[in-house]
Each structure stands twice: as structure tokens, then as C-alpha cells.
N, C-alpha and C positions, 0 to 999 in steps of 0.2 A: 439597307445601307444607303448613305447619302450619295449625292451626285459627285462625279469626278469631272472637274471643270478645267479646260485648257484655255489660257488667256494669251493672246498674241500681243506683241507690242509692250511687253512688261518693262522694258528699259526706259520708256517715257513715264513721266511722273503720273499722268492720269491712269495709265495701264497698271503701274505698280500700286497705286492707291486703290484701284478697283479690285485687284487680286487680293490685297489684304482685307478689304471689306468682305469679299466673297468667302474668304477663308474663315471669317468669324461667323458666318451663317450656319446655324446648327443643321440645316438640311443639306449642306454641302460637306462631303466627307474629305475630299482632297482638292487642292488647286495647284495646277502646274502652269508656271509662267514660262513662255518661250520668247527668245529674242537673240539677235546676233551678238549682243554685248550684255553683261550683267547689269541689273538695275542698280541705281545709286540709292542708298538708304535702306532701312530695315524692311524686310518682306515677311517677318514673323514666320508663320507656318507654311508659307508658300514654297513649293519646290521649284527651283529654277533649272531649266534645261537650255543649254546653249544650242540653238537651232535656227536656221534661216528658212522661213516659210517659202522662199523661192526655190528651195531644194526639195526633191521628193522625199528626203529623209524625214520630213515632218510626218509622213504617213506612218513611219515606224514608231515615232514618239506617241502618236495617237493610239496605235495598237498596243504598244508595250505598257502604257499607263492605263489601259482600259477606259479611255475617255468616253463619256457619254454626252458631254456638253462642251461646245466650243464657243468662246466669246472672241470675236475678231475685232481688235482695236488698233491695228497697226496701219490703217490708212492715214497717211500724213498729209498735212496741208502746206508745208513750207519746204520748198526746194533747198533752201539754205541749210536746213538741218539734215537733209538727206545727202548732201554732197552734189547737188545740181539737179536740174529738171529731169534729165535722163534717168538718173538713179531713183529719183522720186517716183517716176512713172513705173519703173521696173518693180520697185517695192510695192506700190499700190496695186497695180493691175496684174503683173505676172505673179507677185506674191499671193494675191487673192486667188488667182486661177489654180496655182499649185496647192494652196490650202483646201480649196473646194474639191480638187481631184483627190486629195488625201481623205477628205470627209466622205467622198463618194465610195471609197473602198472600205470604209469602217462600218461593219455591220452593226456594231453596238452603239452607234451614234444615235442619239434621240433628239438633240436640240442644237440649233445653230443660232447665235445672236450676233448681229452685225451692227457696229456703231457706224452709222452714216450721218449725213448732215443735210440741213435744208438748203445748203448751197446748190444741191442738185437741181433746184427749181430755177436757178439763175436770178437775175434782177434786171428788169427792163421797163420801159415806159408803158408797155401794153399788158403788164401783169395784172391778174385779178387782185382784188383787195386782200383776199386770203386764199392761199393754195390749200387744197385738200390733197389727201394722199393719192387720189385717183388722177390727179392732174400731173402733167409733165411740164418741162420748161417750154416757153414760147419759142425759143430757139435752142436747138441742141448745141451744147457747148463744144467748141472746137479745139480748146487747148486748156492746159493748166489743171488745177485741182478739181474744178467742176467737171471736166471731161473724165478724169480718173474716177470720180465718184459715180458718174453716170454709167461708166462701163462696169464698175464693180457691182453696182446694183443689178445690171443686166445679167451678169454671170451668176449672182446670187439667185435671181428668179429662175434661171435655167437649172441651177442645182435643185431648187425646190420642186420643179417639175419632174426631175429625174429621181428624186428621193422623196416621194410624198409621205413616207413614213417618218420623216424628220420634221419637227416643228421649227420653222424658220421665222425668226423675228428680226425685222430691220427697224432700227431706231434712228429716225431722221431728227437729229438734235439741232436746235437753233444755236446761234453762236454761244459757245460755252464761256462763261466768265466767272471770275472769283479771285481770291487772293493768291492762289498757287498756279493760275493758268498763264502759260506763255504761248501766245498764238498771234496770228496777224492782227486780230482786232484788239487784243490787249496791248500789243506793241504800238498800235496806232494811238490808242488813248494815253499811252505813256510818253508820247512825243512832247517836248517842251512847249511847242506851239502846234495846235491841231489844224491841219489844212482841211477846208471844206470846199465843196463844189458850189460855185456861185449860182444862186437861183434855185437851189434844191435843199430840202430839209427832210431827208428820208426817215421812214418809220423803221425802228429797230426792235428786234425781239432778242431776249437773252435767256439762257438756261444756266442756273447756278451749278457749279462743279459738283456740289454735294447731291443735287437732284439728279445729275447725270449718273453718278455712281449708283444711286438708289434705283433708278429705273432699269439700269443694266442688270443689277443684282436680281430684281424682281423678274425680269425677262428670262434670266438664266435659270431661275428656280421654277417659275410658274408659266412662262409664256405670256399670252397665247401667240400663235403664229399670226403673221401679218406685218404690214408696214405702218408705222405710227409717227406722226409729227409730235415732237416733244419740245415744249417751250414754256417758260413762265408766263403767267397771265398778264395781259396788258401789253402796251407798246410804249416806247419812248421815241421821240424825234431826236435826231442828232443834236439839234440846238439845245434841247432839254438836257441831254446827256452831258454836253460840254459845260453847261452852266452848273450842273450838279458836281461835275468833276472840279470846277473852279480853275480851269486852265484857259489861257488865251487861245483864240482861234483866228484864222484868217481865211477869207473867202477868195477863191481863185477860179479862173475859168477851168473847165474840165481838162483841156490839154495841158495846162500848167500844173494841175494836180497830178496828172499822169506822168509828166516829166519829173516832178519832185519825187513821186513814188519810185520811178526807175533809179533815181539817184540814191534814195534811201535803201533800196534793195541792193544796189551795187556796193554801198558802204556797209551792208549788213546791219543796218540800224533797224529796219523793218521790212518784212516780206510783203511789200505793197503790190499785190498782183492786179492784173486787169479785172478779174472778177470782183476783187475787193473794191476797186474804183467804181464798178457798176453798182455794187451794193451800197456804197456810200453816196451814190447819186440818186438811185431810185428806191432803195430800201427793199424790204420784203416782209410779208405777213403770212403766217400759216395757221390754218384752222386746227384746233386741238380737241375737237369733239371726240374723235375716235380714241385719243389717248385716255380720256376719262371714261367713256362708255364701254370700250372693249378691253383696253389694257388695264383699266381700273387704277390709274395713277394720277395723283394730284401733287404737283410740285409744291414744296414748302415755300419756295421763294417765287415771288412775282418777278417780272422783268425789271421793275423799278427797284425792288429790294435786292435782287441779285446784283444790279449795277451799283447800288449803294454799298454793298459789302466790298465790291471791288474798289470803290472810291475810298472807303475807310482804309483799305490796305495801302492806298496811295497817300494817306494822310489828309484826305479831303473831307473829313467830318464823320459824324456818327452814322451807324447803319440802323435803319428801322428793323423791327422784328419781322421774321418771315410772315407773309400774308397769304392765307389760303384764298383761292378764287371763289367769290360768292356766286358767279354765274358762269356756266360753260360757254365756250366760244362757238360761234357759228361762222359760216363762210359769207354771211350777209353784211360784212363790214364791221361787226363787233370785234372788240379787241380780244386777243388770245393770250 
């Protein structure tokens, strides 16, 4: 029999689309999506169960459905969509703790896949050219989404030590972008005038939404265990991205961009967080060697072609065909 996969966060578009993609895999027998509210849109053969992962009842769902694979996708980046920073932290951290406690009690569980983010590395002036998976942030995050992800990954590592019989795969995805993605970075690029930090031109990496769905599907079916940076090949500077988007930009001192971000956040125009301001100041690069050599995954879209697809959805010109990477990345300053 095929796998029985439970997907958290199915009410969000990316979770719903992943669950549908997983249900179409012949090696997966059943897919169960859980969330506190039903998903919008068609979920095909996916079974929906209304459940809150912050509640111990999630353990009963895992046991009743004979789940052998859990894909955790409900760590959210935007406090506005969660109903405030307090609720966001509760969903991210407490929800993950309860889910892992439920997984701990499930003797039939074989695999856990966690969608994480390269935001865990932070962004600062002392960062290396490329972060490898064995590196941590130069400064432990003290607030916001970055802190939540840092804590979530710590709990996941603890679970892996307690349950060595379970294959645990953590996908650290670069900023996900594409026609259907609504996130802090896509909201930033949708602003009529794009604010930039004066004197800085950060390097950006993107992962196309379709590549995210595919790498999660592969991880759910085949593993292997471990932590993997996942990003499209190459980098774009912010100035290159703005030119390709064809939108006007304005350069402001860092404090002015921060104040503008606070105003946009209060107006619910964009979730412009302090960690996003740091990212748009210093940028971030991650090494993807392990993605290719151990995970065996090659994104269809490069960073440039992923951004071009997003631009096309904004009416900013044609998108080039997906480009496979001719050379693997290294941590020695080459692009990933």
C-alpha cells in the first residue's frame, strides 16, 4: 500500500496545492489535510479534517487515519494573516510543539517533513557569502518570524533525537515566489513605488512555487533525512529585480524605510517586518550543494526565471523558459 500523508496548513493556498499534488502521486495512497478552517478551492481527492494542531486532538487524527508521513506546512510568516503577533507565535511554536508531541506518540509514523525557510539564517553585515546547512545565524533572532522558525527547527531536531526511527527532513526554502504566492516579499514587489535602503544593493535568491511543491513531494515520498537549503540557481540583486519588474523605486535611509514599513504594516498593505528590512539591506545567499548531492533535487526554475514568472503575472513582460543549473553551487562565493 502507498503512503498515508497528513498535511498541516491546508487552508493556505500553498498547503492546499501541495496536498493536491501529493494526492496525484501514485506512491501515496491517501492525503489528509488539517486546519482550523476549510480550504478555499478544489482539493480533489484530499480528505479534509477540521483540527487545530495546537490541540492534543491532532494525535487522535494521526492515529485514526493510520498516518505514516506528516508534512508540516503551517508555520506562517505574517502576523496580519494570523490575527496578530501573539496568535502567530502560538500557531507557529505551540502548534509545532503539539504536533511533534502527537508524532512522538504515533508508533506507525515513518517520516516527518518540515517546510522551513532560509530566514532562519538572518541577514546582517557579517554574514558569509553563502550559508551552508551546518551554519547558524550570526546573531540569534530575538523576535518575529525568524525567532519562530529558529525555535521550530530546535524542537524538530529534538524530536529527531527522540525518534531516530523516523526520517526527519527539513526543507529550508529560499523566498518563495510565483504568480500565486502572497507573502511579505511578493507584497513588497507589488508596491506602486518600491522603497530601497540607500547605499545597499542586496543579493536575493528565490524558489519558484512549483519547485517548492515538487521538493516537498519528493521529500514526503523518498526522503532522505536531513536539513537542506533549497533555492533556484543564481542570484539577483535588488536593483536588477526592480528593473526587471519595471516599477519605480526610491532610495531612502534605513530608518526612513523602517518607518515606512511600519506604516504599511499598520495599514495592512504589506507585512514589512524588521527581518525583511534586514534582508532588503544585506541580502542572503545559501549554498545548495547538499540539495543536489544528497536530496537529489534540481529546481526547474533558476532565481532569475522564477522572478520572471512572477513579473509576468504582474504584467511586466514575458517569462523565459525554466533553466536547469549547469554548475552546482559551493560556499566559495559562487551563485546558487
